[in-house]
C-alpha positions as CSV (number, residue, x, y, z in Angstrom):
1,M,-8.7,19.2,16.2
2,A,-6.5,19.8,12.9
3,D,-3.5,21.6,12.9
4,S,-4.3,23.6,9.8
5,T,0.0,24.1,8.9
6,V,0.6,20.2,8.6
7,W,-0.6,19.6,4.9
8,P,-0.2,22.0,2.1
9,K,-2.0,24.6,0.7
10,G,-4.6,25.1,3.6
11,Y,-5.6,20.9,3.3
12,R,-7.0,19.5,6.2
13,C,-5.8,16.1,5.7
14,A,-4.3,13.6,3.2
15,V,-5.6,10.6,1.7
16,V,-3.5,8.2,-0.4
17,L,-4.4,5.6,-2.5
18,T,-2.3,2.2,-3.1
19,V,-2.7,-0.4,-5.2
20,D,-1.4,-4.1,-4.2
21,Y,-1.3,-5.9,-7.3
22,N,0.3,-9.2,-6.7
23,D,-1.3,-11.3,-9.3
24,I,-1.2,-15.1,-8.5
25,H,1.9,-14.0,-6.1
26,G,0.2,-13.6,-3.3
27,I,-1.8,-16.4,-2.7
28,L,1.3,-18.2,-3.7
29,T,3.1,-16.8,-0.6
30,Q,0.3,-17.7,1.6
31,A,-0.5,-21.4,0.3
32,P,2.3,-22.6,-1.6
33,E,0.3,-25.8,-2.5
34,V,-1.8,-23.9,-5.1
35,A,0.2,-23.8,-7.3
36,G,-1.1,-25.5,-10.8
37,R,-4.4,-25.3,-9.7
38,D,-5.8,-23.3,-11.8
39,K,-9.2,-22.6,-10.7
40,T,-8.6,-21.7,-7.5
41,L,-5.9,-19.3,-9.0
42,S,-8.5,-17.7,-11.1
43,V,-9.8,-16.0,-7.9
44,W,-6.1,-14.2,-7.6
45,R,-5.6,-13.7,-11.2
46,Y,-9.3,-11.6,-11.7
47,G,-6.9,-8.9,-10.6
48,S,-4.8,-8.4,-14.3
49,Q,-8.3,-10.3,-15.8
50,R,-10.6,-7.5,-14.5
51,G,-9.9,-5.5,-11.7
52,V,-6.7,-3.2,-13.0
53,D,-8.6,-1.9,-15.9
54,R,-11.6,-1.4,-13.9
55,L,-9.6,0.7,-11.4
56,L,-8.1,2.8,-13.8
57,G,-10.9,3.5,-15.5
58,L,-12.5,4.9,-11.8
59,F,-9.2,6.5,-11.1
60,A,-9.3,8.6,-14.4
61,E,-13.2,9.1,-14.2
62,L,-12.5,10.6,-10.6
63,G,-9.5,12.6,-12.0
64,V,-7.6,11.2,-8.6
65,S,-3.6,9.8,-8.4
66,S,-3.0,6.3,-6.7
67,S,0.4,4.7,-5.9
68,W,1.0,1.3,-7.2
69,L,2.7,-1.1,-5.0
70,I,3.7,-4.0,-7.1
71,P,6.6,-7.0,-7.3
72,G,9.0,-7.3,-9.7
73,I,8.1,-10.4,-11.5
74,V,4.6,-9.2,-11.7
75,A,5.7,-6.1,-13.6
76,E,7.5,-8.3,-16.0
77,E,4.6,-11.1,-16.3
78,N,2.0,-8.1,-17.1
79,P,4.2,-5.0,-19.2
80,E,0.6,-4.1,-20.5
81,H,-0.7,-3.3,-17.1
82,I,2.5,-1.3,-16.0
83,R,2.2,0.9,-18.9
84,A,-1.3,1.8,-18.4
85,I,-0.6,2.4,-14.7
86,Q,2.0,5.1,-15.9
87,A,0.1,6.2,-18.8
88,G,-2.6,7.2,-16.1
89,G,-0.5,9.4,-14.4
90,H,-0.3,7.3,-11.2
91,E,3.1,6.2,-9.1
92,I,4.9,2.6,-9.4
93,A,6.6,1.5,-6.5
94,C,8.1,-1.8,-5.3
95,A,6.8,-4.6,-3.6
96,G,10.4,-6.6,-4.0
97,Y,10.8,-9.0,-7.1
98,R,9.0,-12.1,-5.6
99,H,5.9,-12.0,-3.5
100,Q,7.6,-13.5,-0.1
101,N,7.4,-13.6,4.0
102,Y,10.0,-11.4,4.4
103,D,10.1,-13.3,8.4
104,T,11.7,-15.8,6.1
105,L,14.3,-13.5,4.8
106,D,17.6,-12.5,6.2
107,L,18.5,-8.9,6.3
108,A,21.0,-9.5,3.3
109,A,17.9,-11.3,1.2
110,Q,15.8,-8.7,2.0
111,S,18.0,-6.0,0.9
112,A,18.6,-8.4,-2.7
113,E,15.0,-8.2,-3.2
114,I,14.4,-4.6,-2.7
115,A,17.2,-4.1,-5.3
116,K,16.1,-7.2,-7.6
117,G,12.5,-5.1,-7.6
118,C,13.7,-2.0,-8.2
119,Q,15.6,-3.0,-11.5
120,A,12.7,-5.1,-12.2
121,L,10.6,-1.8,-12.4
122,T,13.0,0.4,-13.6
123,A,13.4,-1.6,-17.0
124,L,9.8,-1.3,-17.9
125,T,8.9,2.1,-16.6
126,G,12.4,4.0,-17.1
127,Q,12.0,5.3,-13.7
128,R,13.5,4.2,-10.5
129,P,10.5,3.3,-7.7
130,T,10.9,5.4,-4.2
131,G,8.6,3.6,-2.1
132,F,8.3,0.2,-1.1
133,R,5.7,-2.0,0.7
134,I,6.8,-5.1,2.5
135,P,4.4,-7.9,1.0
136,A,4.3,-10.1,4.2
137,G,6.2,-10.5,7.2
138,N,8.3,-7.4,9.0
139,G,11.8,-6.4,8.0
140,A,14.9,-7.5,9.6
141,P,16.7,-5.0,12.0
142,G,18.3,-2.7,9.6
143,F,15.7,-2.8,7.1
144,I,15.1,0.9,6.7
145,E,18.8,1.5,6.0
146,A,18.5,-0.6,3.5
147,L,15.9,1.0,2.0
148,K,17.6,4.0,2.2
149,D,20.9,2.9,0.6
150,H,18.4,1.6,-2.4
151,G,16.9,4.8,-2.8
152,I,13.6,4.7,-1.1
153,H,12.7,7.6,0.1
154,W,8.9,6.4,1.7
155,S,7.8,2.9,2.7
156,S,4.3,2.0,3.5
157,S,4.6,-1.2,6.0
158,W,4.2,-0.3,9.5
159,R,1.0,0.5,11.9
160,G,0.8,2.1,14.9
161,D,0.4,6.0,13.9
162,D,-2.3,8.3,11.8
163,L,0.6,10.8,10.7
164,P,3.6,10.2,8.4
165,F,6.8,10.0,10.3
166,A,10.6,10.0,9.4
167,H,12.2,6.7,10.6
168,P,14.9,7.8,13.6
169,T,17.5,5.8,12.1
170,A,17.7,6.9,8.3
171,P,15.3,10.2,8.2
172,E,15.2,9.9,4.3
173,V,12.7,7.1,4.7
174,I,9.0,8.3,5.6
175,E,6.5,5.8,6.7
176,L,2.5,6.1,5.4
177,P,1.1,3.8,8.3
178,L,-1.4,1.8,7.7
179,H,-4.5,0.7,9.8
180,Y,-6.5,-2.6,8.5
181,E,-9.7,-1.2,8.5
182,L,-8.8,0.8,5.6
183,E,-7.8,-2.0,3.4
184,D,-10.3,-4.6,1.5
185,E,-8.8,-7.6,2.4
186,P,-9.9,-7.7,5.9
187,Y,-13.4,-7.5,4.7
188,F,-13.6,-9.6,1.4
189,A,-10.4,-11.7,0.7
190,F,-12.3,-15.1,0.4
191,N,-11.6,-18.5,-1.3
192,L,-13.2,-22.1,-0.3
193,S,-10.2,-24.8,0.0
194,P,-8.0,-23.3,0.8
195,A,-9.3,-21.8,3.3
196,V,-9.0,-18.5,3.3
197,P,-9.8,-16.6,5.4
198,P,-8.6,-20.3,7.9
199,A,-11.8,-19.2,9.7
200,Q,-13.9,-18.6,6.2
201,S,-16.1,-16.0,8.5
202,R,-16.5,-13.4,5.7
203,I,-17.5,-11.7,2.9
204,A,-18.7,-8.3,5.0
205,S,-21.6,-6.4,4.3
206,Y,-20.5,-3.8,1.4
207,S,-22.9,-1.3,2.9
208,H,-21.4,-2.0,6.4
209,T,-18.1,-1.8,5.2
210,L,-18.5,1.2,3.3
211,G,-19.7,2.5,6.4
212,N,-16.4,1.8,8.3
213,M,-14.6,3.6,5.9
214,Q,-16.6,6.5,5.4
215,M,-16.3,7.1,9.1
216,D,-12.9,6.4,9.2
217,F,-12.4,9.0,6.9
218,A,-14.6,11.7,8.5
219,G,-12.3,11.0,11.7
220,F,-9.3,11.2,10.1
221,H,-10.2,14.1,8.2
222,R,-11.3,16.0,11.5
223,F,-8.3,15.4,13.3
224,G,-6.5,16.4,10.0
225,L,-4.8,13.0,9.8
226,C,-3.1,10.6,6.5
227,Y,-5.7,8.3,5.3
228,V,-4.0,5.4,3.7
229,L,-6.5,3.3,1.7
230,R,-5.2,0.0,0.9
231,L,-6.5,-1.9,-2.3
232,H,-6.4,-4.9,-4.4
233,P,-7.4,-5.4,-7.9
234,E,-8.9,-8.8,-7.2
235,I,-11.0,-7.6,-4.5
236,I,-12.1,-4.5,-5.2
237,G,-12.3,-4.3,-8.7
238,T,-15.3,-6.8,-9.2
239,P,-18.8,-5.4,-10.5
240,G,-20.1,-4.7,-7.0
241,R,-17.5,-3.5,-4.9
242,I,-15.8,-1.0,-7.5
243,G,-19.2,0.5,-6.6
244,V,-18.0,0.8,-2.6
245,L,-15.0,2.4,-3.5
246,R,-16.3,5.0,-5.6
247,E,-19.0,5.9,-3.5
248,L,-16.2,6.2,-1.1
249,L,-13.9,8.4,-3.1
250,E,-16.9,10.6,-4.4
251,G,-17.8,11.2,-0.9
252,I,-14.3,12.2,0.1
253,Q,-13.8,14.5,-3.0
254,Q,-17.2,16.6,-1.8
255,H,-14.5,17.8,0.7
256,N,-12.3,20.8,-0.8
257,D,-9.8,20.4,2.2
258,V,-8.5,17.2,1.4
259,W,-5.5,16.5,-0.7
260,I,-5.4,13.2,-2.5
261,A,-1.8,12.7,-3.3
262,T,0.6,9.9,-4.0
263,G,3.0,8.5,-1.8
264,A,6.1,10.4,-3.0
265,E,4.0,13.7,-3.2
266,V,2.6,13.4,1.0
267,A,6.6,11.5,2.0
268,Q,8.2,14.6,-0.1
269,W,5.8,17.0,1.8
270,W,6.7,15.6,5.3
271,A,10.1,15.3,4.8
272,D,10.3,19.0,3.7
273,S,8.1,20.3,6.5
274,A,7.6,17.7,9.4
275,A,9.4,17.9,12.8
276,P,11.4,14.5,13.9
277,V,9.7,11.8,15.5
278,T,9.8,12.2,19.4
279,E,11.7,9.8,21.6
280,D,8.4,8.3,23.0
281,H,7.1,7.8,19.6
282,P,6.7,3.4,18.7
283,A,9.3,3.5,16.2
284,A,12.2,5.4,18.2
285,V,11.1,3.2,21.1
286,Y,11.9,0.4,18.4
287,E,14.9,1.5,17.2
288,R,16.1,1.7,21.0
289,H,15.7,-1.3,22.0
290,Y,15.2,-4.0,18.9
291,R,18.8,-5.0,19.5
292,D,18.3,-6.6,22.6
293,Y,16.0,-9.1,21.1
294,I,18.5,-9.9,18.4
């Protein structure tokens, strides 16, 4: 059962709505050959053309806050959307400057991406971001310490847990773990050429996907955990799928013991209130052993 002391004000569980806003830059990382192919790129431009506004409208209607993870170049190319996100009371967090596969970057290049992305977002919003998500790939050894050095207080890139945790080598950085089943992309992302996904075996049933996410929320609520939803404007912002999200969020809001908060709010609470990770936590095990494989 849930430990009611984990969350503030008697809340039973936390819900964090995160939005990865990548415009065309996500697919350009995944399939660079689509550069200049406007018909293909229009699948991903849909987020800027329709999805962002639709998401912001739903969030405003339901009165919920969210955290948007945005590469600096996307913000520079879509400043009106950045202003609208900020005006809606949502958090703007960083995903580097360009949407890149971090497996191809060494630590110095990754650190430079953090710095440049944060600078671009700060220039547009007047507020330096305190959250970060790796757009693709993995951080190099020392990446978490680099986040701390750049003033990042929370990350949402790792998996392997149901509650936030402080990174052992940089406890100032709180991780908000992800789960693939709480993302829209594994269910719905689709393109014929180039094939996305390569096996071409989706789009999933809307009703079944909603049922999956509702069942996961029921479990997270029962055990008092942190339900981190990962959304993409070009995927969840279509006329049909926005209804899936609406039904999911309306069901969550029927529980008066759920804390719907931004990544920054949850991370701050965890930093102030939670115990450090134990020695057998996956993050602690990783930090003890990764240097053997460098």
